[in-house]
N, C-alpha and C positions, 0 to 999 in steps of 0.2 A: 605475370605473375609469369610468365615460363623463366624468368632468370633468375627469381629464385626454386621453381621447380629446378630446374635445368644444375643448377647449385648444387641441391639438395639430392638430386640425385649423384652427379659423381661424389661428391662427400663423400658421402653415405656407402661408394663403387670401393673411393681408395682408403675407405676406412679398414675396410676388407681384408683389402690388400697388402695394407699394412699389419691388423691382424699373424696372416699366416711368416711376415714377417716373422715377427718375434716369436711367432708359435712355431714355427722353423729353429732361430734361437733355443725356443725353452725347452725345445724341444730335445736337440744335443749340447745338453747342460752338462752329459756325461764321458758325452762324447771326445775322448782322447785328443789332443791340441786343433780341437778345435776353435778359430773363431769368429766371432761372434756377428754378427750384420747389421750398420743400423741403418735404419727409414725415416724420412724427409717427408715433408707433403709443400709444398706449393702452387703458388696461382699460374695460371695460362691461358692463356688467351685463344680462342678456336678461332683457327686455321679457316682460311676458305673465303666464298664470293658470296656468303652471307653470313650472318649475326653478326655484324663485328665488335659492336660492345659485347657477347658473349666470355662469359673467365670457368671457368673450369679446377678444382684441385687435381694436384697429379702427385703419387706417391713413386717415391722414388730410392734407389737404393743408394749413399753419397758414398759409402768405401764401410770398408771393413776397418775391428777394430784390431789391430795386431798385437794387443797390449801380449808380453804371455799369463800365462798359470803357471797356477801351483805345481811348485813339482812333487809326486808321491813317489814314494821308495815300492819299488817288489821285491828290489834283492833278486829278478830275473835277470841270467846275463846280456840276452839280447833281447833286452828293452833299455830303451837310449831316448833322452830326453835334451833336445838341443839345447844350450845356457846361449846366453843373450839375443841379441836379436834377427839370427843365421838359420835356416832351415834345412829340409834336409831335402835331396834331391832324387827326385824316384819317376820311372815311368808308366805310363799307363797305357791300356790297353790295345790305346790307336796310335801306339807307340812316341808319342810328346815328352816331352820331358818337364815334368810338373812339383811342384815343394809345396813339402806337408811338415809341423811338427811334430806330426804320431812318430813315436818312432816303437813300434811292438811288433820287432820281427819276428818273422818264421823262418824258417829254409824248408824247401820240399824236397821232396823222392829224388829229384837230382840234384840236387845241392845247391838250388839258386837259393838267395835270401829274398822275401818281400815283407812288404807289412801285411797286416793280418785281412785287409780285402782283397789284396790279390796282384798286388801294384809290384812291380820291381824293384828293387834299390838298385840307387845307381851307385858308382865304386870311379875312382879317375880313369878304368878303364872298359866303364858303360858296367852293364850290371853284376852285380858283387854272384861267384860262387865258389864253394866251399867246398877241398875235398872231402872226406871219410874221417871224421877225427871222435876224437874223445872228448873232450871241451874246448871249449872255447870264449873267446875276452875280446870286450872293443872296447878299447886309448880312448884316453882326454881327446883325441885326437881325431879320433877317428877309424884308428887306426885296427882291422878284426886279423887277429892272431888266433893260432888255433894249434892239441897239443895231436897228433894225427896221429889214424887210429894201430894202437896197438908202441906208442911213443912215450916212452919219460915224463912221470907231468910234470918238471918244470924244460922241460923242452917246447916250446913257444915257437912257432910259425908262421909269420906274416905271410899272409895270403895279397888283403887289399886293404883300401882304407874310403870309407863313406862320402862319397863327393857333400861335401859341406860349403851350401853360397850363400850368398849377403847382398841378392840386385835392392836399388835402390828402393824404400818404400812406397815411393810417391809410385813407382812404373809396377808396382803387380793392383793381379784382381784375380778374384778368388770367381772361381768358373762351376758350374751347375754338381760336377762332380767332386765341391770343398776344396781341393784343391788350389794353394796358389800358383799361376805363370806372371808369363808379362804382358803386359796391354800391348794392341796391334802395332800400335804407333811408337810402340819405347823394347819391336822386339830387334835382336839380338842375331847378325848373321848366320853363328854358329852356336852350339853351345852355351851354355850357362856357364863360367870360367870357380872351378874350387875358391875358397877362402882358407886359406893355411891358420888364418887367424880363431877360426872355428872353434869352440867345444863343445861336448856330452860330456854329458853326465852315466853311466853306467849306470845300471841296476833305478833305472826311475822312469818314472814316467811324465808328462804334462800335460793336464787336465785341464779339464774347456780353458775360458775365459768370462766363460756366460752365468750374471747372476742374474740366478732363479726371481731373487726376489723385486730385481729390477723388470726384468721382463714378465713378470703376474700383475707389477702396475700397469705397464705399459697398457697390451688385453688389457685391464680391465679400464683401461682412460680410455680405450681406443672405442669400450664397449658402450659407456654411453657417450660418446661425439654419436657414432653412430646413430645412437638413440636419437639424439637431438637431429639426426641431418631427414629420416623420420618423420620427424614434427612438421619441420620447414617444408618439408614433402606436401604432410597430412596440410597444411594451414595452409598452406598456399592453392590445392584443391578444393579448401572449406573457402576460400576469398572468391578462388575463377567461380566459383557455385553460389556464390551470394550473388556475385557481381550479375552474373546471369541471369539471375532472377528479379533484379532490379530496372534494369536492360527490359527484360518482359511485360514490368507495370509503367513502362512510359510508353 
């Protein structure tokens, strides 16, 4: 009976973990540039000196869906959506270069261009910094140009260029911060080289690629599987008690 009880217990636990993954996808259905996580379960042997015949279920995240979301027009000059398969390079709080598809840019009081959550946006020479300006434009190739304060409206001055990169999809993994980065075994000796072929659409943002209906259905299926696992544990316990009563009567 302990085999069925162990399988039911481990299966119920992994169902809960899988529900967390799908719930996280569902919670980010409106997050700009979010890429949903896959979740799967497989059978694993129990390692160690005891119970070599035992097995348990294990939920894992085999990867991230890197497909592009829909483009949403905002008309805001500092909103950009990366076209194609590329990424926008940013610097997180630890000074690490990471990649994102979220292009809602802000300019802080020091003129530094940041994402909405504070990460520095990188250009070809480091973080993008803008001098005081009356107007700003971002070209299709990522070039950032401004009209200096007091300058004529047609006087555009090129300041920097957004760093757009395109590492191989199989070399990327998502971190706990939601940003993509190279896997440890795929890391480069230096920073990721920019890709001059990448393009952005100014005045647009990329929506999340999460399908809310699919995630809700997956959560309902996992909830039913959890109930089945609980029934397996209950049945195993009832069978064990019945066996004990039979042995007492012998």
